[in-house]
PDB file of N, H, CA, C and O in Angstrom:
ATOM      1  N   MET A   1     110.297  97.083 123.964  1.00  0.00           N
ATOM      2  CA  MET A   1     111.230  97.173 122.757  1.00  0.00           C
ATOM      3  C   MET A   1     111.933  98.606 122.788  1.00  0.00           C
ATOM      4  O   MET A   1     111.365  99.615 123.207  1.00  0.00           O
ATOM      5  N   ASN A   2     113.029  98.579 122.373  1.00  0.00           N
ATOM      6  H   ASN A   2     113.490  97.759 122.032  1.00  0.00           H
ATOM      7  CA  ASN A   2     113.772  99.921 122.312  1.00  0.00           C
ATOM      8  C   ASN A   2     113.602 100.554 120.981  1.00  0.00           C
ATOM      9  O   ASN A   2     113.377  99.884 119.973  1.00  0.00           O
ATOM     10  N   ARG A   3     113.724 102.031 120.978  1.00  0.00           N
ATOM     11  H   ARG A   3     113.906 102.576 121.796  1.00  0.00           H
ATOM     12  CA  ARG A   3     113.549 102.774 119.725  1.00  0.00           C
ATOM     13  C   ARG A   3     114.819 102.518 119.038  1.00  0.00           C
ATOM     14  O   ARG A   3     115.877 102.325 119.638  1.00  0.00           O
ATOM     15  N   LYS A   4     114.677 102.522 117.677  1.00  0.00           N
ATOM     16  H   LYS A   4     113.818 102.679 117.190  1.00  0.00           H
ATOM     17  CA  LYS A   4     115.760 102.377 116.811  1.00  0.00           C
ATOM     18  C   LYS A   4     116.070 103.627 116.004  1.00  0.00           C
ATOM     19  O   LYS A   4     115.107 104.337 115.711  1.00  0.00           O
ATOM     20  N   PRO A   5     117.249 103.982 115.618  1.00  0.00           N
ATOM     21  CA  PRO A   5     117.549 105.224 114.861  1.00  0.00           C
ATOM     22  C   PRO A   5     117.066 105.138 113.454  1.00  0.00           C
ATOM     23  O   PRO A   5     116.929 106.167 112.792  1.00  0.00           O
ATOM     24  N   LYS A   6     116.805 103.971 112.973  1.00  0.00           N
ATOM     25  H   LYS A   6     116.917 103.135 113.511  1.00  0.00           H
ATOM     26  CA  LYS A   6     116.366 103.742 111.573  1.00  0.00           C
ATOM     27  C   LYS A   6     115.101 102.967 111.592  1.00  0.00           C
ATOM     28  O   LYS A   6     114.779 102.327 112.594  1.00  0.00           O
ATOM     29  N   ALA A   7     114.306 103.003 110.423  1.00  0.00           N
ATOM     30  H   ALA A   7     114.567 103.522 109.609  1.00  0.00           H
ATOM     31  CA  ALA A   7     113.070 102.310 110.329  1.00  0.00           C
ATOM     32  C   ALA A   7     113.311 100.815 110.438  1.00  0.00           C
ATOM     33  O   ALA A   7     114.107 100.256 109.682  1.00  0.00           O
ATOM     34  N   THR A   8     112.660 100.190 111.331  1.00  0.00           N
ATOM     35  H   THR A   8     112.014 100.644 111.945  1.00  0.00           H
ATOM     36  CA  THR A   8     112.779  98.777 111.634  1.00  0.00           C
ATOM     37  C   THR A   8     111.557  98.133 111.828  1.00  0.00           C
ATOM     38  O   THR A   8     110.627  98.707 112.395  1.00  0.00           O
ATOM     39  N   LEU A   9     111.466  96.861 111.358  1.00  0.00           N
ATOM     40  H   LEU A   9     112.221  96.395 110.897  1.00  0.00           H
ATOM     41  CA  LEU A   9     110.262  96.002 111.540  1.00  0.00           C
ATOM     42  C   LEU A   9     110.613  94.813 112.372  1.00  0.00           C
ATOM     43  O   LEU A   9     111.542  94.064 112.068  1.00  0.00           O
ATOM     44  N   THR A  10     109.819  94.638 113.488  1.00  0.00           N
ATOM     45  H   THR A  10     109.065  95.246 113.736  1.00  0.00           H
ATOM     46  CA  THR A  10     110.129  93.491 114.400  1.00  0.00           C
ATOM     47  C   THR A  10     108.913  92.721 114.483  1.00  0.00           C
ATOM     48  O   THR A  10     107.892  93.297 114.861  1.00  0.00           O
ATOM     49  N   VAL A  11     108.880  91.416 114.162  1.00  0.00           N
ATOM     50  H   VAL A  11     109.709  90.948 113.856  1.00  0.00           H
ATOM     51  CA  VAL A  11     107.910  90.392 114.284  1.00  0.00           C
ATOM     52  C   VAL A  11     108.240  89.376 115.244  1.00  0.00           C
ATOM     53  O   VAL A  11     109.343  88.838 115.155  1.00  0.00           O
ATOM     54  N   SER A  12     107.445  89.041 116.143  1.00  0.00           N
ATOM     55  H   SER A  12     106.549  89.478 116.215  1.00  0.00           H
ATOM     56  CA  SER A  12     107.548  88.060 117.135  1.00  0.00           C
ATOM     57  C   SER A  12     106.406  87.057 117.074  1.00  0.00           C
ATOM     58  O   SER A  12     105.245  87.464 117.051  1.00  0.00           O
ATOM     59  N   THR A  13     106.695  85.756 117.048  1.00  0.00           N
ATOM     60  H   THR A  13     107.639  85.426 117.067  1.00  0.00           H
ATOM     61  CA  THR A  13     105.653  84.726 117.062  1.00  0.00           C
ATOM     62  C   THR A  13     106.103  83.500 117.799  1.00  0.00           C
ATOM     63  O   THR A  13     107.258  83.388 118.209  1.00  0.00           O
ATOM     64  N   CYS A  14     105.147  82.546 117.972  1.00  0.00           N
ATOM     65  H   CYS A  14     104.208  82.637 117.639  1.00  0.00           H
ATOM     66  CA  CYS A  14     105.472  81.386 118.688  1.00  0.00           C
ATOM     67  C   CYS A  14     106.389  80.468 117.906  1.00  0.00           C
ATOM     68  O   CYS A  14     106.314  80.491 116.677  1.00  0.00           O
ATOM     69  N   TYR A  15     107.252  79.657 118.514  1.00  0.00           N
ATOM     70  H   TYR A  15     107.313  79.638 119.512  1.00  0.00           H
ATOM     71  CA  TYR A  15     108.042  78.661 117.937  1.00  0.00           C
ATOM     72  C   TYR A  15     108.056  77.411 118.796  1.00  0.00           C
ATOM     73  O   TYR A  15     108.089  77.560 120.017  1.00  0.00           O
ATOM     74  N   PRO A  16     108.036  76.260 118.304  1.00  0.00           N
ATOM     75  CA  PRO A  16     107.931  75.924 116.893  1.00  0.00           C
ATOM     76  C   PRO A  16     106.588  76.408 116.319  1.00  0.00           C
ATOM     77  O   PRO A  16     105.594  76.564 117.027  1.00  0.00           O
ATOM     78  N   PHE A  17     106.618  76.634 115.002  1.00  0.00           N
ATOM     79  H   PHE A  17     107.426  76.507 114.427  1.00  0.00           H
ATOM     80  CA  PHE A  17     105.450  77.322 114.276  1.00  0.00           C
ATOM     81  C   PHE A  17     104.211  76.465 114.381  1.00  0.00           C
ATOM     82  O   PHE A  17     103.116  77.027 114.424  1.00  0.00           O
ATOM     83  N   ARG A  18     104.294  75.214 114.423  1.00  0.00           N
ATOM     84  H   ARG A  18     105.184  74.758 114.388  1.00  0.00           H
ATOM     85  CA  ARG A  18     103.075  74.352 114.317  1.00  0.00           C
ATOM     86  C   ARG A  18     102.630  74.024 115.743  1.00  0.00           C
ATOM     87  O   ARG A  18     101.652  73.289 115.877  1.00  0.00           O
ATOM     88  N   TYR A  19     103.254  74.497 116.807  1.00  0.00           N
ATOM     89  H   TYR A  19     104.048  75.094 116.699  1.00  0.00           H
ATOM     90  CA  TYR A  19     102.856  74.142 118.128  1.00  0.00           C
ATOM     91  C   TYR A  19     101.571  74.746 118.405  1.00  0.00           C
ATOM     92  O   TYR A  19     101.293  75.887 118.035  1.00  0.00           O
ATOM     93  N   VAL A  20     100.668  73.886 119.145  1.00  0.00           N
ATOM     94  H   VAL A  20     100.893  72.959 119.445  1.00  0.00           H
ATOM     95  CA  VAL A  20      99.416  74.318 119.575  1.00  0.00           C
ATOM     96  C   VAL A  20      99.467  74.553 121.132  1.00  0.00           C
ATOM     97  O   VAL A  20      99.960  73.705 121.875  1.00  0.00           O
ATOM     98  N   GLY A  21      98.966  75.673 121.572  1.00  0.00           N
ATOM     99  H   GLY A  21      98.566  76.362 120.968  1.00  0.00           H
ATOM    100  CA  GLY A  21      99.077  76.094 122.827  1.00  0.00           C
ATOM    101  C   GLY A  21     100.218  77.112 123.219  1.00  0.00           C
ATOM    102  O   GLY A  21     100.845  77.687 122.330  1.00  0.00           O
ATOM    103  N   PRO A  22     100.452  77.305 124.392  1.00  0.00           N
ATOM    104  CA  PRO A  22     101.654  78.196 124.772  1.00  0.00           C
ATOM    105  C   PRO A  22     102.954  77.669 124.309  1.00  0.00           C
ATOM    106  O   PRO A  22     103.390  76.648 124.840  1.00  0.00           O
ATOM    107  N   ALA A  23     103.580  78.230 123.423  1.00  0.00           N
ATOM    108  H   ALA A  23     103.225  79.059 122.992  1.00  0.00           H
ATOM    109  CA  ALA A  23     104.725  77.695 122.859  1.00  0.00           C
ATOM    110  C   ALA A  23     105.989  77.836 123.671  1.00  0.00           C
ATOM    111  O   ALA A  23     106.184  78.877 124.298  1.00  0.00           O
ATOM    112  N   PRO A  24     106.840  76.865 123.692  1.00  0.00           N
ATOM    113  CA  PRO A  24     108.023  76.952 124.599  1.00  0.00           C
ATOM    114  C   PRO A  24     109.062  77.979 124.256  1.00  0.00           C
ATOM    115  O   PRO A  24     109.891  78.329 125.095  1.00  0.00           O
ATOM    116  N   GLN A  25     109.034  78.499 122.968  1.00  0.00           N
ATOM    117  H   GLN A  25     108.360  78.215 122.285  1.00  0.00           H
ATOM    118  CA  GLN A  25     109.972  79.387 122.524  1.00  0.00           C
ATOM    119  C   GLN A  25     109.301  80.514 121.745  1.00  0.00           C
ATOM    120  O   GLN A  25     108.106  80.484 121.452  1.00  0.00           O
ATOM    121  N   ARG A  26     110.134  81.518 121.423  1.00  0.00           N
ATOM    122  H   ARG A  26     111.105  81.543 121.661  1.00  0.00           H
ATOM    123  CA  ARG A  26     109.611  82.642 120.503  1.00  0.00           C
ATOM    124  C   ARG A  26     110.622  82.796 119.366  1.00  0.00           C
ATOM    125  O   ARG A  26     111.831  82.616 119.510  1.00  0.00           O
ATOM    126  N   TYR A  27     110.048  83.132 118.267  1.00  0.00           N
ATOM    127  H   TYR A  27     109.066  83.279 118.149  1.00  0.00           H
ATOM    128  CA  TYR A  27     110.708  83.474 116.968  1.00  0.00           C
ATOM    129  C   TYR A  27     110.711  84.889 116.849  1.00  0.00           C
ATOM    130  O   TYR A  27     109.624  85.467 116.882  1.00  0.00           O
ATOM    131  N   VAL A  28     111.817  85.574 116.708  1.00  0.00           N
ATOM    132  H   VAL A  28     112.700  85.105 116.681  1.00  0.00           H
ATOM    133  CA  VAL A  28     111.810  86.995 116.543  1.00  0.00           C
ATOM    134  C   VAL A  28     112.638  87.317 115.248  1.00  0.00           C
ATOM    135  O   VAL A  28     113.789  86.919 115.074  1.00  0.00           O
ATOM    136  N   LEU A  29     111.963  88.040 114.408  1.00  0.00           N
ATOM    137  H   LEU A  29     111.028  88.363 114.549  1.00  0.00           H
ATOM    138  CA  LEU A  29     112.498  88.471 113.084  1.00  0.00           C
ATOM    139  C   LEU A  29     112.621  90.008 113.116  1.00  0.00           C
ATOM    140  O   LEU A  29     111.663  90.714 113.430  1.00  0.00           O
ATOM    141  N   VAL A  30     113.878  90.524 112.767  1.00  0.00           N
ATOM    142  H   VAL A  30     114.656  89.951 112.512  1.00  0.00           H
ATOM    143  CA  VAL A  30     114.146  92.008 112.758  1.00  0.00           C
ATOM    144  C   VAL A  30     114.589  92.396 111.328  1.00  0.00           C
ATOM    145  O   VAL A  30     115.572  91.860 110.817  1.00  0.00           O
ATOM    146  N   ALA A  31     113.905  93.267 110.734  1.00  0.00           N
ATOM    147  H   ALA A  31     113.107  93.702 111.149  1.00  0.00           H
ATOM    148  CA  ALA A  31     114.273  93.759 109.426  1.00  0.00           C
ATOM    149  C   ALA A  31     114.526  95.215 109.439  1.00  0.00           C
ATOM    150  O   ALA A  31     113.835  96.000 110.089  1.00  0.00           O
ATOM    151  N   ASN A  32     115.586  95.573 108.667  1.00  0.00           N
ATOM    152  H   ASN A  32     116.147  94.935 108.139  1.00  0.00           H
ATOM    153  CA  ASN A  32     115.820  97.040 108.593  1.00  0.00           C
ATOM    154  C   ASN A  32     115.517  97.610 107.233  1.00  0.00           C
ATOM    155  O   ASN A  32     115.668  96.877 106.256  1.00  0.00           O
ATOM    156  N   LEU A  33     115.092  98.885 107.075  1.00  0.00           N
ATOM    157  H   LEU A  33     114.969  99.480 107.869  1.00  0.00           H
ATOM    158  CA  LEU A  33     114.779  99.378 105.781  1.00  0.00           C
ATOM    159  C   LEU A  33     116.161  99.756 105.189  1.00  0.00           C
ATOM    160  O   LEU A  33     116.972 100.443 105.812  1.00  0.00           O
ATOM    161  N   ILE A  34     116.376  99.260 103.940  1.00  0.00           N
ATOM    162  H   ILE A  34     115.718  98.703 103.434  1.00  0.00           H
ATOM    163  CA  ILE A  34     117.663  99.590 103.290  1.00  0.00           C
ATOM    164  C   ILE A  34     117.538 100.549 102.202  1.00  0.00           C
ATOM    165  O   ILE A  34     118.544 101.051 101.702  1.00  0.00           O
ATOM    166  N   ASN A  35     116.311 100.843 101.788  1.00  0.00           N
ATOM    167  H   ASN A  35     115.494 100.435 102.195  1.00  0.00           H
ATOM    168  CA  ASN A  35     116.225 101.929 100.707  1.00  0.00           C
ATOM    169  C   ASN A  35     114.749 102.427 100.795  1.00  0.00           C
ATOM    170  O   ASN A  35     113.787 101.687 100.995  1.00  0.00           O
ATOM    171  N   GLU A  36     114.701 103.681 100.632  1.00  0.00           N
ATOM    172  H   GLU A  36     115.483 104.283 100.470  1.00  0.00           H
ATOM    173  CA  GLU A  36     113.380 104.442 100.759  1.00  0.00           C
ATOM    174  C   GLU A  36     113.052 105.072  99.428  1.00  0.00           C
ATOM    175  O   GLU A  36     113.895 105.800  98.903  1.00  0.00           O
ATOM    176  N   ARG A  37     111.895 104.849  98.843  1.00  0.00           N
ATOM    177  H   ARG A  37     111.210 104.258  99.270  1.00  0.00           H
ATOM    178  CA  ARG A  37     111.540 105.421  97.600  1.00  0.00           C
ATOM    179  C   ARG A  37     111.393 106.918  97.836  1.00  0.00           C
ATOM    180  O   ARG A  37     110.959 107.392  98.886  1.00  0.00           O
ATOM    181  N   SER A  38     111.797 107.647  96.751  1.00  0.00           N
ATOM    182  H   SER A  38     112.149 107.262  95.897  1.00  0.00           H
ATOM    183  CA  SER A  38     111.735 109.108  96.824  1.00  0.00           C
ATOM    184  C   SER A  38     110.783 109.699  95.886  1.00  0.00           C
ATOM    185  O   SER A  38     110.634 110.920  95.846  1.00  0.00           O
TER     186      SER A  38
END
């Protein structure tokens, strides 16, 4: 994975979600922090 200039959460999991065993695909979710509490 590459470093990002902003706070980023990346989640990677098997797809299809109900697949049992080595899944044929991956599902990748990337979220960016849009506001930080002060």
